[in-house]
Every structure is written in C-alpha cells, then in structure tokens.
C-alpha positions as CSV (number, residue, x, y, z in Angstrom):
1,M,-0.2,0.1,0.1
2,F,1.3,3.5,-0.7
3,L,0.7,6.2,2.1
4,Q,0.5,10.2,1.4
5,K,1.7,12.0,4.1
6,K,0.0,15.2,5.0
7,G,1.3,16.6,7.5
8,K,1.7,14.4,11.1
9,E,-1.0,12.0,9.1
10,S,-0.4,9.4,6.6
11,K,-3.5,8.5,4.0
12,P,-3.7,5.5,1.4
13,I,-3.1,7.1,-1.9
14,T,-6.3,5.9,-4.3
15,R,-5.2,4.3,-7.8
16,P,-6.5,7.4,-9.7
17,L,-3.8,9.5,-7.7
18,L,-0.8,7.1,-8.2
19,L,-1.5,6.8,-11.7
20,L,-1.6,10.4,-12.0
21,L,1.7,10.2,-9.8
22,I,3.5,7.9,-11.7
23,F,2.9,9.4,-14.9
24,D,4.2,13.0,-13.6
25,E,7.3,11.2,-12.5
26,L,7.4,9.8,-15.9
27,M,7.3,12.9,-18.0
28,M,9.5,14.8,-16.0
29,T,12.2,12.0,-16.5
30,M,11.8,11.3,-20.3
31,S,13.5,13.4,-22.9
32,K,11.5,16.5,-24.8
33,I,11.0,17.3,-28.5
34,E,13.1,20.7,-28.6
35,K,13.8,20.8,-32.7
36,V,12.6,19.1,-35.4
37,W,13.4,19.5,-39.7
38,F,13.6,17.3,-42.8
39,D,15.7,16.9,-45.4
40,S,14.5,15.3,-48.7
41,K,15.1,11.5,-47.3
42,R,14.3,11.9,-43.2
43,I,13.1,13.9,-40.5
44,Y,15.6,14.9,-37.4
45,L,15.0,16.2,-34.3
46,T,16.8,17.0,-31.3
47,T,16.0,16.6,-27.7
48,D,16.1,18.7,-24.3
49,N,19.2,16.2,-23.7
50,G,21.4,16.4,-26.7
51,D,20.4,13.5,-28.2
52,T,19.8,13.9,-32.7
53,L,17.7,11.3,-33.6
54,S,16.1,10.8,-37.3
55,R,13.7,8.3,-39.2
56,P,13.6,8.0,-42.6
57,L,10.2,9.1,-44.0
58,E,9.2,6.1,-45.6
59,A,8.5,5.1,-42.1
60,F,6.0,8.2,-41.7
61,P,3.5,8.0,-45.3
62,V,1.6,10.7,-45.0
63,L,4.9,13.3,-44.3
64,K,6.5,11.1,-47.0
65,D,3.7,12.3,-49.2
66,A,3.4,15.8,-47.9
67,T,4.8,19.2,-49.7
68,E,7.9,20.8,-48.0
69,S,5.5,23.6,-46.3
70,E,2.7,21.2,-44.9
71,R,5.7,18.9,-43.3
72,L,6.8,22.6,-41.5
73,N,3.4,23.1,-40.7
74,F,3.8,21.2,-36.9
75,R,3.4,21.6,-33.3
76,I,5.1,20.2,-30.8
77,G,3.0,18.4,-27.5
78,R,2.3,20.1,-24.9
79,F,4.6,17.5,-22.7
80,G,7.3,17.9,-25.5
81,D,6.7,14.0,-26.4
82,D,5.0,14.4,-29.5
83,I,4.8,16.2,-32.8
84,R,1.3,16.8,-34.8
85,W,0.3,18.0,-37.9
86,E,-2.8,18.8,-37.5
87,A,-3.4,19.9,-41.4
88,L,-2.2,16.1,-42.2
89,D,-3.8,14.8,-39.3
90,E,-0.9,12.9,-38.5
91,D,1.0,12.6,-34.8
92,I,4.3,11.4,-33.7
93,H,5.3,10.3,-30.8
94,L,9.3,10.4,-29.9
95,S,9.5,6.5,-28.9
96,S,9.1,6.3,-32.7
97,F,12.3,7.5,-33.1
98,Y,13.8,4.6,-31.7
99,E,13.0,2.1,-34.3
100,S,15.4,1.3,-36.0
101,A,13.4,-0.5,-39.5
102,E,15.2,1.2,-42.6
103,P,13.3,0.8,-46.1
104,N,13.6,-1.9,-47.8
105,P,12.2,-1.8,-51.0
106,D,13.2,-5.5,-52.4
107,N,10.2,-6.7,-51.0
108,E,7.4,-8.9,-52.4
109,V,4.6,-6.0,-51.9
110,A,7.1,-3.5,-53.3
111,R,7.6,-5.5,-57.0
112,I,3.8,-5.9,-57.4
113,F,3.1,-2.2,-57.2
114,K,6.4,-1.4,-59.2
115,Q,5.5,-3.9,-61.8
116,F,2.0,-2.4,-61.8
117,P,2.7,1.4,-61.4
118,Q,-1.4,2.3,-62.7
119,L,-2.6,0.6,-59.5
120,N,-3.7,3.5,-57.0
121,V,-2.2,2.5,-53.9
122,S,-5.1,4.2,-51.6
123,E,-8.1,2.2,-53.5
124,T,-6.0,-0.9,-53.1
125,A,-5.8,-0.5,-50.0
126,K,-9.5,0.7,-49.7
127,C,-10.2,-2.5,-51.1
128,I,-7.8,-5.0,-49.1
129,G,-9.7,-3.2,-45.8
130,I,-6.2,-1.9,-44.9
131,S,-5.0,1.9,-44.2
132,K,-3.1,4.0,-47.5
133,C,-0.5,4.2,-44.7
134,L,0.0,0.8,-43.7
135,L,-0.1,-0.1,-47.4
136,D,2.8,2.4,-48.2
137,K,4.8,0.5,-45.4
138,Y,4.7,-2.8,-47.0
139,I,6.2,-1.4,-50.3
140,Y,8.5,0.7,-48.3
141,G,9.5,-2.1,-46.5
142,I,9.3,-0.7,-43.7
143,K,6.7,-3.5,-42.1
144,I,6.5,-6.6,-43.4
145,P,3.3,-8.4,-43.8
146,S,2.5,-11.5,-42.7
147,E,2.0,-14.5,-44.9
148,D,-2.2,-14.1,-44.3
149,R,-1.6,-10.4,-45.7
150,I,0.5,-10.8,-48.5
151,R,-2.2,-13.7,-49.5
152,K,-5.1,-11.3,-48.9
153,I,-3.0,-8.7,-50.8
154,K,-2.7,-11.0,-53.6
155,Q,-6.3,-12.0,-53.8
156,T,-7.1,-8.4,-54.2
157,L,-5.5,-7.9,-56.9
158,H,-6.3,-10.7,-58.4
159,A,-10.3,-9.9,-58.0
160,I,-9.2,-6.2,-59.6
161,G,-7.9,-8.2,-62.7
162,Q,-11.2,-10.2,-63.0
163,E,-13.3,-6.9,-63.4
164,L,-10.8,-5.7,-65.5
165,I,-10.9,-8.9,-67.7
166,A,-15.0,-8.2,-67.6
167,V,-14.5,-5.2,-69.0
C-alpha cells in the first residue's frame, strides 16, 4: 500500500492518484523534443538531453507524401513527447524515433506495385481493408506483412484483375 503524507497524518493513495503521480514522474524524466527538421529523405529531431534522432520518411508515409510547407506546419505537444501536423491529421510520438526499421524496397509487395505502377495504392488499400499508410509501409519495406496479409493483397489484386477482364 502506498501512503501519502499530509502533515502528521498518512492516508492511503488511491489508484487514480498513484497513476497520476507515476505519469507525472515519467513526464519529468522523459526526453522532450526541442527541434524538428527534414531533408529530402528523413525527419530529424533533437531532444533536451542533446540526442539527435532521425527516421526515414518512408516510416511516416503521410509526411513522405506531404509538401515541404505541409511538413513544416507542425507543433510539438505540450509534454514535448509528440509532434502534430493538424492539416495532415498526423501524430508522431518520440518513441517512434527509437525504432530501427529502414526502408527495404526489395520485397514482394514493392515488386508487385513496381511491376504495375498504374495501381492506385489508396484504392487498393481500401479494397484490401487496410489503411493506405499501412500499405505504403509494406511497399517501402518498413513493415513486413504476414503471409496471410500477402495472400489477401494478392487475392484483392486478382479480384481487380477479374473485374478488368470483364470490361
């Protein structure tokens, strides 16, 4: 049991209060984003403890597809641990910058979309039942789809092909 001291008295700390105290302690010890910038292939940030972190834009397809002015129209969250692009409806948490996946364009899903550049990624994603962002991550090789997901992607493309044959 955790106790809260109030003068000479000690009272038990309620679970919500304990969670709030733990959260406050974490927020005080967590690094905070101080600066964000881009080059043509990556997003970078520096933290208040001097770390410089970066991720490939392929890890954030919404930002990869955005214009330079859209990318620069962001705000750092009030706790300093996230970045928000209101116009793009995109949020990125500081923890995302500790992931290590780099683009791997030599993958099965990328080869399919390279072979058929006329495929609309957004519409194909809708037909599969996943977000465009996730399909982009598969194409860029940032995320690796399961065998079931690859099978679903291929089934969807075969169904589109059957519809085209019927024209």
